[in-house]
NUKOLMAR-807032 format. One record per residue (C-alpha): residue in one letter; x, y, z. Coordinates in steps of 0.02 Angstrom, whole numbers, padded with zeros to 5 digits, always signed. Example, Ala and Ser with C-alpha at 12.3 -4.5 7.8 and 13.67 -1.06 7.14 Angstrom:
BEGIN
A+00615-00225+00390S+00684-00053+00357
// end
This chain:
BEGIN
X+00835-00366-00463X+00963-00460-00569X+01040-00535-00412X+00869-00570-00337X+00805-00660-00492X+00898-00827-00464X+00820-00848-00291X+00643-00829-00357X+00679-00938-00509X+00749-01078-00400X+00601-01072-00281X+00478-01079-00425X+00572-01224-00506X+00575-01325-00345X+00389-01293-00318X+00349-01349-00495X+00428-01518-00456X+00337-01538-00291X+00189-01657-00280X+00105-01540-00157X+00109-01388-00271X-00063-01308-00290X-00142-01314-00462X-00205-01142-00512X-00286-01072-00668X-00201-00970-00803X-00306-00821-00751X-00234-00829-00576X-00058-00827-00645X-00101-00677-00754X-00164-00585-00600X-00005-00630-00505X+00102-00564-00648X-00002-00405-00653X+00019-00380-00465X+00208-00399-00482X+00219-00272-00622X+00103-00151-00532X+00169-00173-00355X+00357-00175-00387X+00393-00109-00561X+00266+00033-00572X+00278+00077-00388X+00467+00085-00395X+00462+00192-00553X+00344+00320-00475X+00445+00318-00314X+00614+00350-00395X+00544+00488-00506X+00472+00572-00353X+00635+00555-00255X+00719+00671-00381X+00614+00814-00311X+00579+00771-00130X+00688+00708+00012X+00688+00528+00071X+00604+00590+00230X+00455+00670+00142X+00443+00519+00025X+00420+00408+00177X+00292+00525+00251X+00187+00520+00093X+00202+00331+00082X+00124+00320+00255X-00040+00334+00160X-00029+00166+00068X-00078+00053+00214X-00240+00145+00244X-00273+00152+00057X-00262-00037+00051X-00395-00049+00187X-00508+00072+00093X-00481-00021-00073X-00530-00183+00012X-00689-00100+00072X-00726-00021-00097X-00693-00170-00212X-00714-00325-00104X-00837-00255+00026X-00720-00306+00168X-00786-00226+00327X-00678-00099+00416X-00686-00124+00604X-00704+00018+00729X-00525-00012+00785X-00463+00001+00605X-00560+00164+00577X-00480+00239+00732X-00310+00179+00672X-00338+00257+00501X-00390+00425+00575X-00242+00431+00695X-00122+00380+00556X-00188+00513+00436X-00174+00646+00571X+00007+00597+00599X+00043+00599+00411X-00034+00772+00392X+00065+00847+00536X+00230+00770+00478X+00201+00822+00296X+00160+01002+00344X+00317+01011+00450X+00427+00945+00308X+00349+01059+00177X+00412+01214+00265X+00591+01173+00214X+00560+01173+00024X+00567+01333-00080X+00516+01265-00253X+00336+01220-00217X+00297+01166-00396X+00432+01034-00406X+00397+00983-00227X+00213+00952-00268X+00258+00858-00428X+00375+00744-00332X+00242+00721-00199X+00113+00667-00329X+00235+00540-00402X+00268+00466-00230X+00080+00465-00196X+00054+00363-00356X+00185+00243-00289X+00082+00224-00130X-00080+00197-00228X-00008+00064-00343X+00074-00024-00196X-00091-00022-00102X-00173-00113-00247X-00029-00237-00241X-00061-00271-00057X-00246-00298-00089X-00212-00413-00236X-00083-00509-00137X-00210-00537+00001X-00326-00621-00123X-00198-00722-00221X-00085-00791-00084X-00220-00908-00014X-00248-00976-00190X-00068-00995-00249X+00029-01012-00088X+00158-00893-00016X+00314-00952-00108X+00233-00979-00277X+00144-00811-00280X+00295-00714-00219X+00410-00794-00348X+00291-00765-00495X+00256-00585-00444X+00439-00540-00418X+00498-00625-00577X+00370-00529-00678X+00423-00367-00593X+00603-00405-00639X+00556-00428-00822X+00463-00262-00820X+00607-00170-00737X+00740-00235-00856X+00632-00207-01010X+00614-00026-00957X+00798-00010-00915X+00862-00082-01080X+00748+00035-01177X+00782+00194-01080X+00959+00176-01011X+01135+00123-01056X+01133-00064-01021X+01323-00071-01017X+01314+00012-00845X+01249-00152-00772X+01414-00241-00800X+01507-00091-00730X+01404-00083-00571X+01417-00270-00541X+01604-00281-00572X+01702-00350-00425X+01799-00187-00400X+01643-00078-00396X+01607+00003-00226X+01422-00012-00268X+01424-00203-00275X+01408-00225-00087X+01255-00112-00080X+01177-00202-00228X+01198-00372-00144X+01124-00306+00018X+00976-00231-00076X+00948-00394-00168X+00947-00506-00015X+00904-00401+00138X+00788-00274+00056X+00708-00377-00083X+00709-00567-00071X+00684-00589+00117X+00552-00451+00140X+00451-00509-00010X+00427-00683+00064X+00397-00614+00239X+00264-00496+00173X+00169-00633+00082X+00184-00749+00232X+00119-00614+00350X-00023-00576+00230X-00080-00758+00238X-00085-00753+00428X-00166-00585+00471X-00251-00528+00311X-00218-00378+00199X-00309-00248+00305X-00210-00272+00465X-00048-00305+00372X-00069-00144+00273X-00085-00039+00430X+00053-00131+00525X+00176-00102+00382X+00162+00085+00416X+00309+00054+00533X+00421+00036+00379X+00408+00218+00323X+00431+00271+00504X+00595+00175+00515X+00655+00249+00350X+00616+00425+00407X+00736+00409+00554X+00865+00316+00450X+00863+00460+00324X+00899+00579+00466X+01041+00474+00538X+01123+00408+00379X+01082+00543+00251X+01088+00690+00372X+00914+00746+00320X+00824+00868+00435X+00689+00799+00549X+00592+00926+00651X+00470+00927+00794X+00316+00910+00683X+00391+00760+00592X+00427+00676+00759X+00251+00714+00823X+00174+00646+00662X+00282+00491+00671X+00226+00457+00850X+00044+00467+00795X+00075+00345+00651X+00157+00222+00770X+00008+00244+00887X-00108+00203+00743X-00010+00044+00709X-00017-00006+00893X-00205+00021+00895X-00235-00102+00753X-00110-00228+00823X-00197-00236+00991X-00322-00377+00991X-00504-00343+01012X-00554-00383+01191
// end
């Protein structure tokens, strides 16, 4: 987040000098800040706590639930209709999640810690779902670049406030030193996994809406599940593969245009 911060700050500064920048209310900015804290700081916190007790594979399986939660939240709060195609997609996706989760659960002996970790990851999915819904409402008002920059800068403040209170802040300089083997991973996470996706997400939200985007982004956890198997040597069984196929099918259903 420290390496990502300059990119968002520069974008926000350039926008503030632009004659075409949208004028928005203070309330809108407060909502954008809240979405950043909720969607990146709180979600990340729940996610990393949960990852201490469950594998990356099961974490991804649980997170499959957030796209459909976003659709349901839109229906519950904003009365956004759920189409027949989206309902089918939700049902197929949930079936795939259930099958994959059940298959993964068979490999864990400590059920109590497993369930605790699962709940933490589920809270990550819920908070991120609210972020997606809020983003869908705020991007049209603020614009893609402005909203993304404000949200991510506020998330960075939240993350570093937490870190400086709870952890040894001297580790930051150690991790970012030029001879640290971690530096390359940190740079990749900052650019490839944080800055670029955050702007792509907001831009996609503006074009297809939060409901369809939420379901389409289910492909992310699917990709991570297989990456965990290949790169981290985590087990992936028949049920996980079957569940993953159903989730992908659910994504394809919602992506196919209504005839």
